[in-house]
All heavy atoms as TSV, in Angstrom:
chain	resi	resn	atom	element	x	y	z
A	1	MET	N	N	32.433	71.952	21.276
A	1	MET	CA	C	32.358	73.332	20.873
A	1	MET	C	C	30.875	73.821	21.018
A	1	MET	O	O	30.052	73.096	20.588
A	1	MET	CB	C	32.862	73.510	19.465
A	1	MET	CG	C	32.827	74.938	19.015
A	1	MET	SD	S	33.224	75.244	17.248
A	1	MET	CE	C	34.631	74.332	17.030
A	2	LEU	N	N	30.709	75.037	21.468
A	2	LEU	CA	C	29.381	75.614	21.704
A	2	LEU	C	C	29.261	76.854	20.754
A	2	LEU	O	O	30.084	77.850	20.883
A	2	LEU	CB	C	29.068	75.956	23.115
A	2	LEU	CG	C	27.744	76.520	23.469
A	2	LEU	CD1	C	26.612	75.538	23.143
A	2	LEU	CD2	C	27.647	76.945	24.809
A	3	LEU	N	N	28.312	76.824	19.685
A	3	LEU	CA	C	28.232	77.885	18.875
A	3	LEU	C	C	26.856	78.711	19.135
A	3	LEU	O	O	25.891	78.048	19.478
A	3	LEU	CB	C	28.056	77.438	17.392
A	3	LEU	CG	C	29.247	76.801	16.815
A	3	LEU	CD1	C	28.981	76.335	15.480
A	3	LEU	CD2	C	30.421	77.674	16.810
A	4	SER	N	N	26.931	80.061	19.153
A	4	SER	CA	C	25.808	80.855	19.311
A	4	SER	C	C	25.163	81.199	17.950
A	4	SER	O	O	25.840	81.494	16.948
A	4	SER	CB	C	26.212	82.148	19.960
A	4	SER	OG	O	25.110	83.022	20.046
A	5	ARG	N	N	23.800	80.999	17.831
A	5	ARG	CA	C	23.174	81.248	16.649
A	5	ARG	C	C	21.868	82.143	16.870
A	5	ARG	O	O	21.364	82.138	18.005
A	5	ARG	CB	C	22.722	80.038	15.864
A	5	ARG	CG	C	21.808	79.182	16.597
A	5	ARG	CD	C	21.472	77.908	15.908
A	5	ARG	NE	N	20.604	76.996	16.757
A	5	ARG	CZ	C	20.345	75.788	16.471
A	5	ARG	NH1	N	20.929	75.216	15.424
A	5	ARG	NH2	N	19.693	75.074	17.227
A	6	CYS	N	N	21.423	82.865	15.887
A	6	CYS	CA	C	20.157	83.639	16.039
A	6	CYS	C	C	19.017	82.733	15.683
A	6	CYS	O	O	18.835	82.243	14.581
A	6	CYS	CB	C	20.287	84.836	15.137
A	6	CYS	SG	S	18.741	85.861	15.116
A	7	ALA	N	N	18.184	82.524	16.717
A	7	ALA	CA	C	16.985	81.686	16.496
A	7	ALA	C	C	15.929	82.236	15.614
A	7	ALA	O	O	15.098	81.601	15.066
A	7	ALA	CB	C	16.377	81.341	17.846
A	8	TRP	N	N	15.911	83.622	15.440
A	8	TRP	CA	C	14.960	84.420	14.652
A	8	TRP	C	C	15.371	84.629	13.302
A	8	TRP	O	O	14.537	84.966	12.407
A	8	TRP	CB	C	14.644	85.743	15.368
A	8	TRP	CG	C	13.949	85.526	16.676
A	8	TRP	CD1	C	14.529	85.277	17.859
A	8	TRP	CD2	C	12.487	85.579	16.953
A	8	TRP	NE1	N	13.547	85.181	18.882
A	8	TRP	CE2	C	12.308	85.340	18.277
A	8	TRP	CE3	C	11.379	85.786	16.049
A	8	TRP	CZ2	C	11.057	85.356	18.827
A	8	TRP	CZ3	C	10.225	85.768	16.620
A	8	TRP	CH2	C	9.979	85.503	17.965
A	9	HIS	N	N	16.617	84.448	12.955
A	9	HIS	CA	C	17.107	84.757	11.643
A	9	HIS	C	C	16.461	84.070	10.462
A	9	HIS	O	O	16.050	84.695	9.506
A	9	HIS	CB	C	18.617	84.581	11.594
A	9	HIS	CG	C	19.379	85.569	10.795
A	9	HIS	ND1	N	19.630	86.842	11.322
A	9	HIS	CD2	C	19.885	85.649	9.572
A	9	HIS	CE1	C	20.244	87.662	10.417
A	9	HIS	NE2	N	20.395	86.881	9.338
A	10	PRO	N	N	16.218	82.759	10.618
A	10	PRO	CA	C	15.443	82.080	9.482
A	10	PRO	C	C	14.106	82.643	9.159
A	10	PRO	O	O	13.655	82.710	8.049
A	10	PRO	CB	C	15.427	80.643	9.949
A	10	PRO	CG	C	16.548	80.480	10.884
A	10	PRO	CD	C	16.680	81.777	11.618
A	11	ARG	N	N	13.395	83.094	10.234
A	11	ARG	CA	C	12.038	83.661	10.044
A	11	ARG	C	C	12.116	85.002	9.377
A	11	ARG	O	O	11.263	85.305	8.459
A	11	ARG	CB	C	11.392	83.776	11.421
A	11	ARG	CG	C	10.072	84.523	11.374
A	11	ARG	CD	C	9.486	84.678	12.704
A	11	ARG	NE	N	8.216	85.428	12.620
A	11	ARG	CZ	C	7.439	85.574	13.582
A	11	ARG	NH1	N	7.594	85.077	14.776
A	11	ARG	NH2	N	6.317	86.250	13.428
A	12	TYR	N	N	13.056	85.873	9.696
A	12	TYR	CA	C	13.102	87.162	9.126
A	12	TYR	C	C	13.940	87.311	7.857
A	12	TYR	O	O	13.645	88.159	7.011
A	12	TYR	CB	C	13.633	88.167	10.128
A	12	TYR	CG	C	12.675	88.498	11.356
A	12	TYR	CD1	C	13.082	88.387	12.611
A	12	TYR	CD2	C	11.394	88.853	11.037
A	12	TYR	CE1	C	12.274	88.541	13.670
A	12	TYR	CE2	C	10.527	89.121	12.172
A	12	TYR	CZ	C	10.941	89.018	13.434
A	12	TYR	OH	O	10.137	89.223	14.436
A	13	PHE	N	N	14.895	86.491	7.656
A	13	PHE	CA	C	15.835	86.688	6.541
A	13	PHE	C	C	15.829	85.354	5.628
A	13	PHE	O	O	16.361	85.483	4.553
A	13	PHE	CB	C	17.308	86.924	6.981
A	13	PHE	CG	C	17.394	88.219	7.687
A	13	PHE	CD1	C	17.369	88.428	9.026
A	13	PHE	CD2	C	17.456	89.397	6.901
A	13	PHE	CE1	C	17.480	89.647	9.646
A	13	PHE	CE2	C	17.572	90.618	7.504
A	13	PHE	CZ	C	17.576	90.746	8.906
A	14	GLY	N	N	15.310	84.226	6.185
A	14	GLY	CA	C	15.236	83.037	5.260
A	14	GLY	C	C	16.455	82.164	5.276
A	14	GLY	O	O	16.503	81.162	4.661
A	15	TYR	N	N	17.490	82.531	6.083
A	15	TYR	CA	C	18.675	81.654	6.284
A	15	TYR	C	C	19.195	81.811	7.688
A	15	TYR	O	O	18.960	82.776	8.346
A	15	TYR	CB	C	19.749	82.101	5.255
A	15	TYR	CG	C	20.232	83.546	5.397
A	15	TYR	CD1	C	21.279	83.888	6.212
A	15	TYR	CD2	C	19.611	84.582	4.710
A	15	TYR	CE1	C	21.620	85.204	6.383
A	15	TYR	CE2	C	20.007	85.819	4.836
A	15	TYR	CZ	C	21.102	86.247	5.690
A	15	TYR	OH	O	21.454	87.469	5.747
A	16	PRO	N	N	19.955	80.721	8.228
A	16	PRO	CA	C	20.418	80.795	9.486
A	16	PRO	C	C	21.670	81.681	9.683
A	16	PRO	O	O	22.365	81.930	8.669
A	16	PRO	CB	C	20.718	79.323	9.846
A	16	PRO	CG	C	21.011	78.718	8.539
A	16	PRO	CD	C	20.118	79.473	7.516
A	17	LEU	N	N	21.900	82.192	10.903
A	17	LEU	CA	C	23.006	82.938	11.154
A	17	LEU	C	C	23.717	82.357	12.380
A	17	LEU	O	O	23.163	82.301	13.529
A	17	LEU	CB	C	22.673	84.423	11.477
A	17	LEU	CG	C	23.754	85.335	11.938
A	17	LEU	CD1	C	24.718	85.612	10.829
A	17	LEU	CD2	C	23.239	86.674	12.440
A	18	VAL	N	N	25.012	82.035	12.256
A	18	VAL	CA	C	25.910	81.638	13.431
A	18	VAL	C	C	26.716	82.832	13.794
A	18	VAL	O	O	27.343	83.424	12.951
A	18	VAL	CB	C	26.830	80.446	12.968
A	18	VAL	CG1	C	27.747	80.236	14.109
A	18	VAL	CG2	C	26.019	79.226	12.626
A	19	GLU	N	N	26.443	83.272	15.094
A	19	GLU	CA	C	27.080	84.527	15.425
A	19	GLU	C	C	28.471	84.314	15.975
A	19	GLU	O	O	29.279	85.247	15.906
A	19	GLU	CB	C	26.239	85.200	16.601
A	19	GLU	CG	C	24.838	85.594	16.148
A	19	GLU	CD	C	24.080	86.230	17.202
A	19	GLU	OE1	O	23.539	85.508	18.052
A	19	GLU	OE2	O	23.990	87.525	17.154
A	20	GLY	N	N	28.832	83.159	16.450
A	20	GLY	CA	C	30.223	83.005	16.937
A	20	GLY	C	C	30.319	81.795	17.880
A	20	GLY	O	O	29.429	81.107	18.237
A	21	VAL	N	N	31.554	81.525	18.255
A	21	VAL	CA	C	31.934	80.442	19.163
A	21	VAL	C	C	31.828	80.993	20.604
A	21	VAL	O	O	32.362	81.979	20.964
A	21	VAL	CB	C	33.348	79.995	18.918
A	21	VAL	CG1	C	33.696	78.869	19.956
A	21	VAL	CG2	C	33.551	79.461	17.538
A	22	VAL	N	N	30.966	80.256	21.442
A	22	VAL	CA	C	30.857	80.626	22.874
A	22	VAL	C	C	31.755	79.939	23.600
A	22	VAL	O	O	32.400	80.481	24.714
A	22	VAL	CB	C	29.290	80.298	23.281
A	22	VAL	CG1	C	29.224	80.585	24.828
A	22	VAL	CG2	C	28.366	81.136	22.472
A	23	SER	N	N	32.099	78.663	23.351
A	23	SER	CA	C	33.041	77.850	24.126
A	23	SER	C	C	33.699	76.864	23.175
A	23	SER	O	O	33.118	76.270	22.360
A	23	SER	CB	C	32.325	77.030	25.231
A	23	SER	OG	O	33.132	76.153	25.872
A	24	TRP	N	N	35.054	76.695	23.408
A	24	TRP	CA	C	35.851	75.727	22.618
A	24	TRP	C	C	35.964	74.413	23.279
A	24	TRP	O	O	36.535	73.512	22.743
A	24	TRP	CB	C	37.173	76.292	22.404
A	24	TRP	CG	C	37.292	77.389	21.438
A	24	TRP	CD1	C	37.291	78.758	21.670
A	24	TRP	CD2	C	37.251	77.282	19.968
A	24	TRP	NE1	N	37.345	79.542	20.555
A	24	TRP	CE2	C	37.280	78.657	19.491
A	24	TRP	CE3	C	37.200	76.278	19.117
A	24	TRP	CZ2	C	37.322	78.927	18.101
A	24	TRP	CZ3	C	37.129	76.602	17.776
A	24	TRP	CH2	C	37.251	77.882	17.271
A	25	SER	N	N	35.423	74.270	24.540
A	25	SER	CA	C	35.605	72.967	25.253
A	25	SER	C	C	34.694	71.865	24.723
A	25	SER	O	O	33.658	72.064	24.165
A	25	SER	CB	C	35.206	73.159	26.774
A	25	SER	OG	O	33.945	73.508	26.888
A	26	GLY	N	N	35.251	70.613	24.727
A	26	GLY	CA	C	34.565	69.467	24.364
A	26	GLY	C	C	34.801	69.147	22.869
A	26	GLY	O	O	35.287	69.990	21.989
A	27	TRP	N	N	34.479	67.915	22.514
A	27	TRP	CA	C	34.693	67.385	21.105
A	27	TRP	C	C	33.435	67.496	20.248
A	27	TRP	O	O	33.496	67.485	19.006
A	27	TRP	CB	C	35.196	65.953	21.149
A	27	TRP	CG	C	36.576	65.839	21.682
A	27	TRP	CD1	C	36.856	65.493	22.894
A	27	TRP	CD2	C	37.768	66.116	20.980
A	27	TRP	NE1	N	38.249	65.525	23.075
A	27	TRP	CE2	C	38.835	65.901	21.899
A	27	TRP	CE3	C	38.119	66.559	19.697
A	27	TRP	CZ2	C	40.170	66.063	21.534
A	27	TRP	CZ3	C	39.375	66.705	19.360
A	27	TRP	CH2	C	40.422	66.472	20.242
A	28	GLY	N	N	32.293	67.537	20.897
A	28	GLY	CA	C	31.090	67.644	20.225
A	28	GLY	C	C	30.625	69.109	19.741
A	28	GLY	O	O	31.319	70.082	20.192
A	29	LEU	N	N	29.675	69.201	18.967
A	29	LEU	CA	C	29.168	70.450	18.481
A	29	LEU	C	C	27.769	70.685	18.995
A	29	LEU	O	O	26.882	69.860	18.860
A	29	LEU	CB	C	29.163	70.454	16.918
A	29	LEU	CG	C	28.659	71.762	16.340
A	29	LEU	CD1	C	29.542	72.994	16.690
A	29	LEU	CD2	C	28.537	71.544	14.807
A	30	LYS	N	N	27.571	71.761	19.764
A	30	LYS	CA	C	26.319	72.127	20.374
A	30	LYS	C	C	25.930	73.638	19.937
A	30	LYS	O	O	26.918	74.336	19.732
A	30	LYS	CB	C	26.308	71.986	21.850
A	30	LYS	CG	C	26.459	70.518	22.285
A	30	LYS	CD	C	26.364	70.432	23.741
A	30	LYS	CE	C	26.627	69.074	24.244
A	30	LYS	NZ	N	26.654	68.907	25.732
A	31	PHE	N	N	24.628	73.920	20.066
A	31	PHE	CA	C	24.184	75.293	19.722
A	31	PHE	C	C	23.464	75.899	20.891
A	31	PHE	O	O	22.820	75.174	21.624
A	31	PHE	CB	C	23.322	75.290	18.513
A	31	PHE	CG	C	23.998	74.842	17.226
A	31	PHE	CD1	C	23.954	73.609	16.729
A	31	PHE	CD2	C	24.633	75.837	16.488
A	31	PHE	CE1	C	24.659	73.226	15.626
A	31	PHE	CE2	C	25.316	75.563	15.265
A	31	PHE	CZ	C	25.347	74.194	14.853
A	32	THR	N	N	23.645	77.176	21.031
A	32	THR	CA	C	22.819	77.998	21.928
A	32	THR	C	C	22.155	79.063	21.141
A	32	THR	O	O	22.760	79.656	20.241
A	32	THR	CB	C	23.556	78.491	23.083
A	32	THR	OG1	O	22.715	79.231	24.047
A	32	THR	CG2	C	24.676	79.439	22.605
A	33	ASP	N	N	20.863	79.265	21.344
A	33	ASP	CA	C	20.082	80.271	20.581
A	33	ASP	C	C	19.963	81.571	21.280
A	33	ASP	O	O	19.891	81.674	22.516
A	33	ASP	CB	C	18.653	79.705	20.356
A	33	ASP	CG	C	18.699	78.483	19.351
A	33	ASP	OD1	O	19.579	78.444	18.589
A	33	ASP	OD2	O	17.733	77.727	19.432
A	34	GLY	N	N	20.021	82.585	20.450
A	34	GLY	CA	C	19.854	84.046	20.947
A	34	GLY	C	C	19.220	84.805	19.879
A	34	GLY	O	O	18.427	84.208	19.070
A	35	ILE	N	N	19.406	86.020	19.886
A	35	ILE	CA	C	18.783	86.963	18.788
A	35	ILE	C	C	19.819	88.041	18.436
A	35	ILE	O	O	20.435	88.572	19.310
A	35	ILE	CB	C	17.472	87.524	19.253
A	35	ILE	CG1	C	16.784	88.300	18.144
A	35	ILE	CG2	C	17.629	88.416	20.474
A	35	ILE	CD1	C	15.274	88.628	18.438
A	36	CYS	N	N	20.021	88.231	17.132
A	36	CYS	CA	C	21.015	89.205	16.710
A	36	CYS	C	C	20.294	90.634	16.628
A	36	CYS	O	O	19.161	90.805	16.882
A	36	CYS	CB	C	21.528	88.836	15.251
A	36	CYS	SG	S	20.239	88.926	14.001
A	37	ARG	N	N	21.143	91.578	16.436
A	37	ARG	CA	C	20.599	92.991	16.507
A	37	ARG	C	C	19.631	93.272	15.418
A	37	ARG	O	O	18.629	93.972	15.692
A	37	ARG	CB	C	21.829	93.944	16.348
A	37	ARG	CG	C	22.675	94.099	17.540
A	37	ARG	CD	C	23.782	95.044	17.413
A	37	ARG	NE	N	24.647	95.000	18.606
A	37	ARG	CZ	C	25.334	95.939	19.001
A	37	ARG	NH1	N	25.394	97.082	18.394
A	37	ARG	NH2	N	26.098	95.840	20.087
A	38	GLU	N	N	19.842	92.802	14.200
A	38	GLU	CA	C	18.953	93.049	13.135
A	38	GLU	C	C	17.585	92.412	13.407
A	38	GLU	O	O	16.536	93.028	13.195
A	38	GLU	CB	C	19.501	92.410	11.826
A	38	GLU	CG	C	20.728	93.174	11.279
A	38	GLU	CD	C	22.017	92.663	11.908
A	38	GLU	OE1	O	22.029	91.583	12.594
A	38	GLU	OE2	O	23.027	93.361	11.731
A	39	CYS	N	N	17.554	91.240	13.922
A	39	CYS	CA	C	16.345	90.535	14.329
A	39	CYS	C	C	15.547	91.277	15.454
A	39	CYS	O	O	14.385	91.312	15.591
A	39	CYS	CB	C	16.486	89.067	14.511
A	39	CYS	SG	S	16.940	88.140	13.052
A	40	THR	N	N	16.428	91.685	16.434
A	40	THR	CA	C	15.841	92.476	17.560
A	40	THR	C	C	15.061	93.662	17.061
A	40	THR	O	O	14.005	93.948	17.548
A	40	THR	CB	C	16.948	92.894	18.537
A	40	THR	OG1	O	17.620	91.719	19.058
A	40	THR	CG2	C	16.464	93.604	19.674
A	41	THR	N	N	15.636	94.424	16.168
A	41	THR	CA	C	15.015	95.623	15.513
A	41	THR	C	C	13.753	95.220	14.829
A	41	THR	O	O	12.699	95.823	15.108
A	41	THR	CB	C	15.930	96.266	14.517
A	41	THR	OG1	O	17.187	96.588	15.227
A	41	THR	CG2	C	15.346	97.575	13.970
A	42	ARG	N	N	13.765	94.181	14.109
A	42	ARG	CA	C	12.514	93.705	13.399
A	42	ARG	C	C	11.449	93.244	14.389
A	42	ARG	O	O	10.274	93.443	14.275
A	42	ARG	CB	C	12.860	92.628	12.405
A	42	ARG	CG	C	13.478	93.124	11.141
A	42	ARG	CD	C	13.488	92.001	10.091
A	42	ARG	NE	N	13.979	92.625	8.886
A	42	ARG	CZ	C	13.848	92.055	7.747
A	42	ARG	NH1	N	13.255	90.964	7.565
A	42	ARG	NH2	N	14.357	92.556	6.726
A	43	PHE	N	N	11.859	92.423	15.460
A	43	PHE	CA	C	11.013	92.024	16.467
A	43	PHE	C	C	10.272	93.059	17.219
A	43	PHE	O	O	9.076	93.108	17.376
A	43	PHE	CB	C	11.740	91.029	17.408
A	43	PHE	CG	C	10.867	90.511	18.558
A	43	PHE	CD1	C	10.206	89.401	18.363
A	43	PHE	CD2	C	10.877	91.227	19.754
A	43	PHE	CE1	C	9.420	88.866	19.366
A	43	PHE	CE2	C	10.064	90.754	20.730
A	43	PHE	CZ	C	9.342	89.569	20.654
A	44	ARG	N	N	11.098	94.086	17.610
A	44	ARG	CA	C	10.544	95.237	18.320
A	44	ARG	C	C	9.556	95.915	17.480
A	44	ARG	O	O	8.518	96.401	17.961
A	44	ARG	CB	C	11.630	96.186	18.762
A	44	ARG	CG	C	12.399	95.619	19.937
A	44	ARG	CD	C	13.507	96.657	20.317
A	44	ARG	NE	N	14.227	96.080	21.457
A	44	ARG	CZ	C	15.390	96.565	21.858
A	44	ARG	NH1	N	15.837	97.585	21.234
A	44	ARG	NH2	N	15.894	96.081	22.939
A	45	ALA	N	N	9.860	96.145	16.159
A	45	ALA	CA	C	8.893	96.769	15.268
A	45	ALA	C	C	7.644	96.122	15.133
A	45	ALA	O	O	6.542	96.613	15.130
A	45	ALA	CB	C	9.494	97.104	13.986
A	46	GLU	N	N	7.729	94.737	15.020
A	46	GLU	CA	C	6.586	93.876	14.812
A	46	GLU	C	C	5.637	93.787	15.957
A	46	GLU	O	O	4.465	93.732	15.894
A	46	GLU	CB	C	7.132	92.447	14.405
A	46	GLU	CG	C	6.037	91.480	13.979
A	46	GLU	CD	C	6.612	90.207	13.472
A	46	GLU	OE1	O	7.746	90.212	12.935
A	46	GLU	OE2	O	6.012	89.119	13.635
A	47	TYR	N	N	6.231	93.708	17.211
A	47	TYR	CA	C	5.443	93.546	18.397
A	47	TYR	C	C	5.370	94.777	19.303
A	47	TYR	O	O	4.869	94.647	20.370
A	47	TYR	CB	C	6.100	92.341	19.207
A	47	TYR	CG	C	5.980	91.125	18.616
A	47	TYR	CD1	C	7.035	90.551	17.873
A	47	TYR	CD2	C	4.795	90.320	18.694
A	47	TYR	CE1	C	6.899	89.366	17.232
A	47	TYR	CE2	C	4.627	89.086	18.050
A	47	TYR	CZ	C	5.698	88.579	17.366
A	47	TYR	OH	O	5.564	87.380	16.690
A	48	ARG	N	N	5.684	95.950	18.660
A	48	ARG	CA	C	5.675	97.233	19.499
A	48	ARG	C	C	4.230	97.451	20.070
A	48	ARG	O	O	4.081	97.784	21.200
A	48	ARG	CB	C	6.078	98.336	18.593
A	48	ARG	CG	C	6.019	99.714	19.335
A	48	ARG	CD	C	6.869	100.678	18.667
A	48	ARG	NE	N	8.129	99.992	18.670
A	48	ARG	CZ	C	9.190	100.587	18.309
A	48	ARG	NH1	N	9.304	101.862	17.861
A	48	ARG	NH2	N	10.432	99.974	18.312
A	49	ALA	N	N	3.232	97.282	19.276
A	49	ALA	CA	C	1.867	97.592	19.709
A	49	ALA	C	C	1.459	96.690	20.862
A	49	ALA	O	O	0.925	97.081	21.879
A	49	ALA	CB	C	0.819	97.449	18.587
A	50	PHE	N	N	1.802	95.429	20.758
A	50	PHE	CA	C	1.524	94.455	21.800
A	50	PHE	C	C	2.270	94.803	23.118
A	50	PHE	O	O	1.592	94.806	24.180
A	50	PHE	CB	C	1.874	93.024	21.433
A	50	PHE	CG	C	1.843	92.015	22.540
A	50	PHE	CD1	C	0.583	91.531	22.994
A	50	PHE	CD2	C	2.985	91.543	23.187
A	50	PHE	CE1	C	0.576	90.670	24.063
A	50	PHE	CE2	C	2.842	90.694	24.194
A	50	PHE	CZ	C	1.735	90.206	24.662
A	51	ILE	N	N	3.470	95.172	22.982
A	51	ILE	CA	C	4.281	95.469	24.138
A	51	ILE	C	C	3.828	96.769	24.759
A	51	ILE	O	O	3.755	96.820	26.040
A	51	ILE	CB	C	5.865	95.567	23.793
A	51	ILE	CG1	C	6.396	94.256	23.351
A	51	ILE	CG2	C	6.661	96.216	24.901
A	51	ILE	CD1	C	7.742	94.280	22.648
A	52	GLU	N	N	3.451	97.769	24.038
A	52	GLU	CA	C	2.912	99.009	24.575
A	52	GLU	C	C	1.550	98.745	25.337
A	52	GLU	O	O	1.287	99.297	26.353
A	52	GLU	CB	C	2.747	100.045	23.481
A	52	GLU	CG	C	4.067	100.560	23.022
A	52	GLU	CD	C	3.980	101.537	21.796
A	52	GLU	OE1	O	2.872	101.679	21.302
A	52	GLU	OE2	O	5.022	102.109	21.400
A	53	ARG	N	N	0.672	97.880	24.724
A	53	ARG	CA	C	-0.581	97.562	25.402
A	53	ARG	C	C	-0.305	96.890	26.697
A	53	ARG	O	O	-0.966	97.172	27.692
A	53	ARG	CB	C	-1.383	96.680	24.430
A	53	ARG	CG	C	-2.402	97.352	23.650
A	53	ARG	CD	C	-3.500	96.419	23.106
A	53	ARG	NE	N	-2.918	95.095	22.689
A	53	ARG	CZ	C	-2.545	94.826	21.448
A	53	ARG	NH1	N	-2.587	95.759	20.517
A	53	ARG	NH2	N	-2.120	93.593	21.130
A	54	ARG	N	N	0.643	95.954	26.711
A	54	ARG	CA	C	0.926	95.213	27.961
A	54	ARG	C	C	1.511	96.103	28.979
A	54	ARG	O	O	1.086	96.111	30.177
A	54	ARG	CB	C	1.992	94.171	27.561
A	54	ARG	CG	C	2.278	93.275	28.780
A	54	ARG	CD	C	3.543	92.421	28.594
A	54	ARG	NE	N	4.678	93.430	28.498
A	54	ARG	CZ	C	5.862	93.074	28.077
A	54	ARG	NH1	N	6.111	91.909	27.648
A	54	ARG	NH2	N	6.822	93.883	28.058
A	55	ASP	N	N	2.380	96.983	28.617
A	55	ASP	CA	C	2.956	98.006	29.510
A	55	ASP	C	C	1.922	98.976	30.073
A	55	ASP	O	O	1.880	99.263	31.312
A	55	ASP	CB	C	4.079	98.746	28.905
A	55	ASP	CG	C	5.321	97.929	28.644
A	55	ASP	OD1	O	5.464	96.789	29.204
A	55	ASP	OD2	O	6.166	98.325	27.853
A	56	THR	N	N	1.001	99.382	29.273
A	56	THR	CA	C	-0.029	100.282	29.788
A	56	THR	C	C	-0.988	99.554	30.761
A	56	THR	O	O	-1.367	100.116	31.699
A	56	THR	CB	C	-0.946	100.800	28.559
A	56	THR	OG1	O	-0.020	101.409	27.626
A	56	THR	CG2	C	-1.948	101.763	28.922
A	57	GLY	N	N	-1.253	98.318	30.443
A	57	GLY	CA	C	-2.013	97.489	31.392
A	57	GLY	C	C	-1.393	97.289	32.730
A	57	GLY	O	O	-1.974	97.347	33.719
A	58	ARG	N	N	-0.092	97.145	32.692
A	58	ARG	CA	C	0.661	97.016	34.028
A	58	ARG	C	C	0.620	98.300	34.776
A	58	ARG	O	O	0.463	98.315	35.961
A	58	ARG	CB	C	2.098	96.687	33.753
A	58	ARG	CG	C	2.367	95.145	33.604
A	58	ARG	CD	C	3.849	94.869	33.714
A	58	ARG	NE	N	4.008	93.584	33.060
A	58	ARG	CZ	C	5.156	93.238	32.414
A	58	ARG	NH1	N	6.136	94.111	32.351
A	58	ARG	NH2	N	5.263	92.036	31.909
A	59	GLU	N	N	0.780	99.461	34.079
A	59	GLU	CA	C	0.762	100.772	34.746
A	59	GLU	C	C	-0.649	100.917	35.457
A	59	GLU	O	O	-0.667	101.460	36.551
A	59	GLU	CB	C	0.997	101.854	33.737
A	59	GLU	CG	C	2.465	101.934	33.341
A	59	GLU	CD	C	2.685	102.926	32.188
A	59	GLU	OE1	O	1.782	103.603	31.886
A	59	GLU	OE2	O	3.862	102.919	31.607
A	60	LEU	N	N	-1.704	100.628	34.771
A	60	LEU	CA	C	-2.990	100.705	35.236
A	60	LEU	C	C	-3.233	99.827	36.462
A	60	LEU	O	O	-3.822	100.185	37.521
A	60	LEU	CB	C	-4.158	100.425	34.260
A	60	LEU	CG	C	-4.210	101.432	33.095
A	60	LEU	CD1	C	-5.233	100.918	32.044
A	60	LEU	CD2	C	-4.597	102.784	33.602
A	61	GLU	N	N	-2.684	98.603	36.402
A	61	GLU	CA	C	-2.803	97.571	37.467
A	61	GLU	C	C	-2.023	98.133	38.704
A	61	GLU	O	O	-2.564	98.109	39.821
A	61	GLU	CB	C	-2.183	96.259	37.017
A	61	GLU	CG	C	-2.305	95.183	38.009
A	61	GLU	CD	C	-1.700	93.850	37.554
A	61	GLU	OE1	O	-1.903	93.596	36.390
A	61	GLU	OE2	O	-1.007	93.199	38.342
A	62	LEU	N	N	-0.797	98.696	38.573
A	62	LEU	CA	C	-0.034	99.186	39.654
A	62	LEU	C	C	-0.733	100.394	40.222
A	62	LEU	O	O	-0.792	100.613	41.444
A	62	LEU	CB	C	1.363	99.598	39.213
A	62	LEU	CG	C	2.302	98.402	38.816
A	62	LEU	CD1	C	3.578	98.982	38.224
A	62	LEU	CD2	C	2.518	97.541	39.999
A	63	GLU	N	N	-1.285	101.278	39.457
A	63	GLU	CA	C	-2.009	102.436	39.909
A	63	GLU	C	C	-3.272	102.082	40.782
A	63	GLU	O	O	-3.493	102.562	41.800
A	63	GLU	CB	C	-2.465	103.322	38.790
A	63	GLU	CG	C	-3.038	104.627	39.298
A	63	GLU	CD	C	-3.367	105.573	38.064
A	63	GLU	OE1	O	-2.466	105.526	37.056
A	63	GLU	OE2	O	-4.374	106.154	38.038
A	64	THR	N	N	-3.939	101.029	40.309
A	64	THR	CA	C	-5.093	100.486	41.055
A	64	THR	C	C	-4.661	99.923	42.389
A	64	THR	O	O	-5.295	100.107	43.414
A	64	THR	CB	C	-5.873	99.382	40.196
A	64	THR	OG1	O	-6.154	99.952	38.942
A	64	THR	CG2	C	-6.969	98.926	40.955
A	65	GLN	N	N	-3.555	99.191	42.441
A	65	GLN	CA	C	-3.055	98.626	43.629
A	65	GLN	C	C	-2.656	99.720	44.657
A	65	GLN	O	O	-2.905	99.536	45.852
A	65	GLN	CB	C	-1.788	97.744	43.362
A	65	GLN	CG	C	-2.244	96.462	42.670
A	65	GLN	CD	C	-0.973	95.649	42.316
A	65	GLN	OE1	O	0.159	96.024	42.477
A	65	GLN	NE2	N	-1.223	94.409	41.678
A	66	ARG	N	N	-2.138	100.823	44.116
A	66	ARG	CA	C	-1.714	101.929	45.027
A	66	ARG	C	C	-2.941	102.524	45.632
A	66	ARG	O	O	-2.899	102.936	46.822
A	66	ARG	CB	C	-0.889	103.010	44.211
A	66	ARG	CG	C	0.538	102.603	44.099
A	66	ARG	CD	C	1.278	103.738	43.528
A	66	ARG	NE	N	1.924	103.209	42.301
A	66	ARG	CZ	C	2.062	103.710	41.127
A	66	ARG	NH1	N	1.616	104.967	40.955
A	66	ARG	NH2	N	2.626	103.186	40.094
A	67	HIS	N	N	-4.004	102.734	44.917
A	67	HIS	CA	C	-5.231	103.262	45.417
A	67	HIS	C	C	-5.917	102.357	46.423
A	67	HIS	O	O	-6.519	102.938	47.385
A	67	HIS	CB	C	-6.186	103.653	44.311
A	67	HIS	CG	C	-5.720	104.834	43.441
A	67	HIS	ND1	N	-5.525	106.112	43.968
A	67	HIS	CD2	C	-5.389	104.910	42.151
A	67	HIS	CE1	C	-5.130	106.901	43.027
A	67	HIS	NE2	N	-4.970	106.225	41.943
A	68	VAL	N	N	-5.852	101.077	46.262
A	68	VAL	CA	C	-6.390	100.159	47.161
A	68	VAL	C	C	-5.618	100.167	48.485
A	68	VAL	O	O	-6.210	100.031	49.521
A	68	VAL	CB	C	-6.585	98.745	46.487
A	68	VAL	CG1	C	-6.970	97.731	47.544
A	68	VAL	CG2	C	-7.435	98.833	45.323
A	69	ALA	N	N	-4.379	100.131	48.364
A	69	ALA	CA	C	-3.514	100.023	49.564
A	69	ALA	C	C	-3.520	101.349	50.353
A	69	ALA	O	O	-4.009	102.026	50.964
A	69	ALA	CB	C	-2.093	99.753	49.178
């Protein structure tokens, strides 16, 4: 059986979250990590400044490449 869990949940909420069963095949128990909606919202808020800086840097780089070409 393959279970999906939120890898970020323990960091933001202090406890693990199993989101559901991905596959019923097999006798063993395995996990696959993802991110739930609540943690996505917190992650975006926490890293918004970094992501915006990175995107602005990319735009400048692309604009420079256009002027060179």
